[in-house]
Every structure is written in C-alpha cells, then in structure tokens.
VMD Tcl script that draws the C-alpha trace (Angstrom):
set ca {
  {106.31 157.91 84.21}
  {109.65 159.55 85.03}
  {110.70 158.96 88.62}
  {112.03 161.64 90.96}
  {115.37 159.82 90.99}
  {115.61 160.04 87.19}
  {115.21 163.82 87.44}
  {117.37 164.50 90.51}
  {120.48 162.54 89.50}
  {121.02 164.27 86.11}
  {120.27 167.64 87.73}
  {122.85 166.99 90.47}
  {125.40 165.98 87.85}
  {124.77 169.20 85.91}
  {125.15 171.27 89.08}
  {128.42 169.62 90.01}
  {129.86 169.89 86.51}
  {128.98 173.58 86.32}
  {126.65 173.46 83.29}
  {124.02 175.62 84.98}
  {126.48 178.49 85.29}
  {126.54 178.92 81.52}
  {129.86 180.74 81.32}
  {132.75 178.30 81.25}
  {135.89 180.34 80.57}
  {137.46 183.34 82.25}
  {140.49 185.57 81.43}
  {143.25 183.27 82.69}
  {141.81 180.32 80.72}
  {142.03 181.76 77.22}
  {145.74 181.15 76.66}
  {145.07 177.42 77.25}
  {142.36 177.23 74.58}
  {144.80 177.11 71.66}
  {147.77 174.95 70.72}
  {150.20 174.48 67.86}
  {151.81 171.41 69.39}
  {149.46 168.99 67.64}
  {149.78 170.76 64.30}
  {151.82 169.32 61.47}
  {154.68 171.35 60.03}
  {153.59 174.93 59.51}
  {149.95 174.19 60.31}
  {148.39 177.19 62.11}
  {147.37 176.97 65.75}
  {144.19 175.03 66.47}
  {141.77 174.89 69.41}
  {143.06 172.70 72.25}
  {140.90 169.55 72.26}
  {142.58 168.18 75.40}
  {141.41 171.17 77.42}
  {138.01 171.72 75.81}
  {136.84 168.12 76.15}
  {137.16 168.44 79.92}
  {134.53 171.16 79.78}
  {132.19 169.05 77.64}
  {132.71 170.84 74.31}
  {132.33 168.86 71.08}
  {134.77 169.30 68.22}
  {133.22 170.46 64.94}
  {136.61 171.08 63.32}
  {140.03 172.39 64.35}
  {138.72 175.94 64.72}
  {135.16 175.43 66.03}
  {133.83 173.73 69.19}
  {130.25 173.72 70.53}
  {128.84 172.76 73.92}
  {125.84 170.43 73.40}
  {123.95 171.62 76.53}
  {124.62 175.35 76.77}
  {125.18 175.81 73.00}
  {128.19 177.99 73.77}
  {130.66 178.24 70.88}
  {134.39 178.75 70.58}
  {135.90 179.74 67.25}
  {139.51 180.41 66.31}
  {140.91 182.73 63.66}
  {144.67 182.92 63.04}
  {146.61 185.33 60.84}
  {150.31 184.77 60.19}
  {152.48 187.45 58.59}
  {156.20 187.86 58.08}
  {156.97 189.63 61.36}
  {154.07 188.92 63.70}
  {151.01 186.75 64.17}
  {147.51 187.18 65.55}
  {145.52 184.50 67.37}
  {141.86 185.41 67.87}
  {139.51 183.27 69.98}
  {135.83 184.25 69.98}
  {133.71 182.84 72.80}
  {129.94 183.08 72.24}
  {127.69 182.60 75.27}
  {124.16 183.25 76.52}
  {125.44 184.53 79.84}
  {125.71 188.17 80.94}
  {129.19 189.66 80.50}
  {129.08 191.47 83.86}
  {130.97 188.79 85.76}
  {133.62 188.49 83.07}
  {134.03 192.29 83.00}
  {134.56 192.23 86.76}
  {137.14 189.45 86.37}
  {139.11 191.55 83.91}
  {139.54 194.19 86.62}
  {141.33 191.78 88.96}
  {144.68 193.32 89.88}
  {146.54 190.01 89.50}
  {145.81 189.98 85.75}
  {147.53 193.36 85.27}
  {145.18 194.43 82.48}
  {144.70 198.07 81.53}
  {141.13 199.29 81.10}
  {140.64 201.12 77.79}
  {136.87 201.35 78.24}
  {134.07 199.20 79.70}
  {134.34 196.71 76.84}
  {138.08 196.75 76.13}
  {140.95 195.62 78.39}
  {144.55 195.14 77.30}
  {148.09 194.23 78.28}
  {150.82 195.59 76.01}
  {154.44 194.36 76.06}
  {157.41 194.38 73.66}
  {157.06 190.83 72.36}
  {153.28 190.38 72.54}
  {150.06 192.09 73.56}
  {146.67 190.88 74.73}
  {143.26 192.44 74.13}
  {139.87 191.38 75.54}
  {136.88 192.82 73.70}
  {133.33 192.39 75.04}
  {130.42 192.44 72.60}
  {126.70 192.10 73.27}
  {123.83 191.14 70.98}
  {125.87 189.21 68.42}
  {123.83 187.13 65.95}
  {125.05 183.52 65.79}
  {123.07 180.96 63.78}
  {120.02 183.25 64.02}
  {120.31 183.62 67.82}
  {121.37 186.62 69.89}
  {124.45 185.84 71.99}
  {127.14 187.79 73.80}
  {130.78 187.44 72.78}
  {134.20 187.64 74.39}
  {136.94 188.17 71.81}
  {140.49 187.36 72.89}
  {143.21 188.82 70.64}
  {146.77 187.63 71.20}
  {149.29 189.35 68.93}
  {152.94 188.31 69.13}
  {156.20 188.72 67.28}
  {157.16 185.58 65.41}
  {159.75 183.59 67.33}
  {158.34 184.58 70.72}
  {158.02 181.60 73.05}
  {155.07 181.83 75.41}
  {156.55 178.98 77.40}
  {160.35 179.25 77.36}
  {160.82 175.51 77.95}
  {158.82 174.56 74.86}
  {159.60 174.62 71.15}
  {155.98 175.60 70.51}
  {154.24 178.95 70.82}
  {151.24 177.30 72.49}
  {152.06 173.95 74.13}
  {149.13 171.59 74.75}
  {147.64 172.35 78.13}
  {146.35 169.36 80.04}
  {145.23 171.51 82.97}
  {141.84 170.77 84.45}
  {139.56 173.81 84.00}
  {138.35 174.13 87.59}
  {136.38 177.35 87.17}
  {132.63 177.05 87.83}
  {132.82 173.47 89.08}
  {131.67 172.10 92.41}
  {133.01 168.95 94.04}
  {132.70 166.85 97.15}
  {136.09 166.46 98.80}
  {138.01 164.49 101.41}
  {141.47 165.18 102.83}
  {144.14 162.74 103.96}
  {147.75 162.88 105.12}
  {150.49 160.43 105.96}
  {154.13 160.59 106.97}
  {156.36 160.24 103.93}
  {157.88 156.77 103.69}
  {160.90 158.17 101.85}
  {161.74 161.39 103.69}
  {161.40 161.72 107.45}
  {160.84 165.48 107.39}
  {157.94 165.38 104.90}
  {154.23 164.65 105.19}
  {152.25 163.71 102.08}
  {148.96 165.62 101.69}
  {146.01 164.51 99.57}
  {142.78 166.24 98.55}
  {140.37 163.98 96.69}
  {137.69 165.67 94.56}
  {134.78 163.58 93.33}
  {131.08 163.53 92.52}
  {130.49 161.02 95.33}
  {128.76 162.73 98.23}
  {130.78 163.59 101.35}
  {130.13 166.15 104.13}
  {132.68 168.53 102.55}
  {132.25 170.56 99.35}
  {134.45 172.95 97.40}
  {133.31 175.35 94.70}
  {135.64 177.11 92.27}
  {133.68 180.32 91.84}
  {135.63 181.57 88.82}
  {139.22 181.27 87.58}
  {140.72 182.81 90.76}
  {138.48 182.26 93.80}
  {137.25 179.21 95.70}
  {135.00 178.51 98.67}
  {135.09 175.32 100.75}
  {132.57 174.08 103.32}
  {133.48 171.40 105.86}
  {132.14 169.90 109.07}
  {134.03 170.87 112.21}
  {134.74 168.61 115.18}
  {131.23 169.36 116.51}
  {129.59 168.36 113.24}
  {128.70 171.94 112.32}
  {129.34 173.33 108.80}
  {132.08 175.95 108.51}
  {133.32 177.84 105.46}
  {136.74 179.01 104.37}
  {137.53 180.93 101.20}
  {140.50 182.18 99.27}
  {142.22 182.19 95.91}
  {143.83 179.56 93.73}
  {146.34 179.60 90.90}
  {145.88 176.88 88.29}
  {149.22 176.68 86.49}
  {151.53 173.68 86.17}
  {150.22 172.85 89.64}
  {147.23 174.17 91.56}
  {148.14 176.38 94.52}
  {145.64 177.45 97.20}
  {145.81 180.41 99.54}
  {143.14 181.10 102.14}
  {142.14 184.53 103.35}
  {143.21 185.68 106.78}
  {140.47 185.41 109.41}
  {138.61 188.66 110.07}
  {136.26 190.02 112.68}
  {133.54 192.62 112.11}
  {133.51 195.59 114.43}
  {130.98 198.41 114.70}
  {132.08 201.77 116.10}
  {129.32 203.98 117.49}
  {129.72 207.75 117.52}
  {127.81 210.40 119.38}
  {124.83 211.56 117.38}
  {123.86 208.05 116.32}
  {126.39 207.53 113.51}
  {128.03 204.11 113.20}
  {130.99 202.78 111.25}
  {131.40 199.08 110.50}
  {134.95 197.83 109.95}
  {136.64 194.50 109.20}
  {139.56 193.73 111.48}
  {142.15 191.15 110.40}
  {142.81 188.83 113.32}
  {146.39 187.83 114.17}
  {147.34 184.35 112.98}
  {150.42 182.70 114.50}
  {152.83 180.63 112.43}
  {153.14 177.31 114.22}
  {155.21 174.46 112.82}
  {153.10 171.79 111.14}
  {153.90 168.14 110.62}
  {151.90 164.90 110.83}
  {151.94 165.02 114.64}
  {150.58 168.58 114.56}
  {147.87 167.58 112.11}
  {146.76 164.79 114.46}
  {146.02 167.41 117.12}
  {144.20 169.73 114.72}
  {141.78 167.20 113.20}
  {138.58 168.80 111.87}
  {139.34 172.31 113.14}
  {139.61 175.46 111.05}
  {143.40 175.34 111.37}
  {143.40 171.75 110.07}
  {141.65 172.64 106.81}
  {143.68 175.84 106.42}
  {146.79 173.65 106.33}
  {145.45 171.74 103.32}
  {144.27 174.86 101.50}
  {147.57 176.73 101.73}
  {149.69 174.35 99.67}
  {150.55 173.52 96.07}
  {149.38 170.25 94.51}
  {149.97 168.09 91.47}
  {146.68 167.13 89.81}
  {145.85 163.66 88.46}
  {142.51 162.75 86.88}
  {140.87 159.35 87.26}
  {137.60 159.31 85.30}
  {135.28 161.59 87.32}
  {137.72 161.94 90.24}
  {140.67 164.24 90.75}
  {143.51 163.54 93.16}
  {145.55 166.51 94.39}
  {148.93 165.49 95.85}
  {151.15 167.84 97.83}
  {153.78 167.90 100.55}
  {154.09 169.50 103.96}
  {157.65 170.07 105.11}
  {158.51 170.08 108.80}
  {159.12 173.65 109.90}
  {157.36 175.12 106.84}
  {153.72 176.13 107.47}
  {152.92 176.56 103.77}
  {151.92 179.52 101.63}
  {149.97 181.38 104.28}
  {149.66 181.57 108.07}
  {146.80 179.74 109.75}
  {144.14 180.84 112.19}
  {144.35 179.37 115.67}
  {140.60 179.13 116.32}
  {139.19 175.64 116.84}
  {135.91 175.68 114.91}
}
mol new
graphics top color blue
foreach p $ca { graphics top sphere $p radius 0.5 }
foreach p [lrange $ca 0 end-1] q [lrange $ca 1 end] { graphics top cylinder $p $q radius 0.2 }
display resetview
C-alpha cells in the first residue's frame, strides 16, 4: 500500500519545481535556449543543454529536447546563408497560449503586435518574431506551439563581449518556480561602508516563500514581527545577475457621488528614502520595510544542488533600486 507520505513528498517537489504549471518558457527566455559556443568550427547553433537541464528537459540530440513529465518539446532549426542567418526554436506544449500572448504585450519587451498570433521586433542588424500556433499535431497528439524566429546579419554579435553569436547561458530559469527562502545580512569584513546581503532559496520548508510567476513578476510571502503572513510583489530581471524591484505600496479608496455612483481608485502611498545599513536593518527586522530592502537589490546567483544562494551588497547611503514603505507590518 502506498503511504500518504509517498504521495505528498513527490507532489510537493513537483509543485516547487513548477512542473504542474506546464509552460516553462516565456519571451525573455528564448534567446538563452540556443548556443554556438559549444559547437565545433562552423557547426550550426545547437540547443543550450546547460540551460535546459535546469528545467528538467532530456536531450534527444543537439536540436531536440523533451520533458519527461510534461512531454513538452523544444526543437531547433537553423538556416545559414551568405549574408544572414535564421535561428528558429519551436516550443510545443499542452498549455493554453493565453498567458504567453499576454506576456508578449509587456511594454518592457518592446514588441510590436502584428496580430493576435504574431509579435515582432525589427532592427537593422536583427529582427525577432514570435508566432503562436494552436492545434499542432506532434507524434499523433494535438499540442500548441510557440515559434521563435531570430534572423540576424552574419557578423552581428548578440553579446558584444563574446566571440560567439549565442554564448552559453548558465542563468537559472526562475520562471514558474516556487521556493522557500531565508534572508541574512552581515557587515562587510572588507569594506566598512558595505553590508553583505543574502537570500537563500531552497526546497527545505521555512515560513517564507517566493514564487516567480512568469519571466518578469514575482510574489513573496513572509511572516511579520507578529507572526502574521504578509505579501509583497514586484518585478525581476534575470540577466547576468538577478535584480528585484518591488511595487510601491498602494491604498484603495472609494469615492461616493450623489445619486449612488461610486468610483474605486488606487492611491500610491508616499515612501520615504531613508539611509539603510546594517544598523538600520537591525531596527527593521521582520517588518515590511525590512523585506523591501532585500527585494530591491541586484544579486549574483550560485547553485548548490537544490539550493540557490543570492549574494548582493547594500551600500551605506544608497537605499537600493527602489524606495521602501515605512509601514511596520
């Protein structure tokens, strides 16, 4: 007989790793899915095994990867001509394309909408096209598809510091993952005006959780000084480092008019810019302002088996990327 523990533990692992979400990749991830750095000589670009393994995909060959649980597939097709080249990544999934379509409309991506199933970015040296297709037959099954076309003039360097068009990306694909987290800080032993910040992400249960909702947004839940759960949310940018920025605190307000009409508005509350250092953090422990300090910084990311350690710095006199709320939740 299978015990409850035997069922719950694998299910929890799947939830934390993001398998139940189905869709694993979003617009900002696609450029990291290919590389020519591991190719030999003039070998065409191949799918990036370093990146895909972190999402649980198995390598079939250089141009095809399959996820053993969700059965999602990634295939690569490359065409090289005399003047320009085309890299095409097709992502087959069982998931609805609605969320991906919404992601394509994010202003930060600067994509132009051609129609509901076609978004593009056109520049002199290269252009990007996202094509959404439903009801594609793959191995006798109906799946949806996201086709990423990257066309570039030969000689273009996507990363100006690299000799390759597509350097190997070792970034951790945070999107659609959920972690338990702890935070820690200590005065820098080397520089007196710096405080070292640490965010530890793991699968080991703690009172605090963070969920990366897609490739741009996150939501974190923590216990305040009274032991009550509180939530903060914002955006993150997963480039060479991961940078967090929380949203400004808001307050709902309802205006009542004569005749019974009402109007509900969101008012952005003022947030002062105090100076933060280790002494200031001591006073803020387990308040909203305390966690906003940690989630308005940039961090280096190091992976240790199933744990991730985010390491950043807080400079005396510099409050970080964003201002903090002064409420003491």
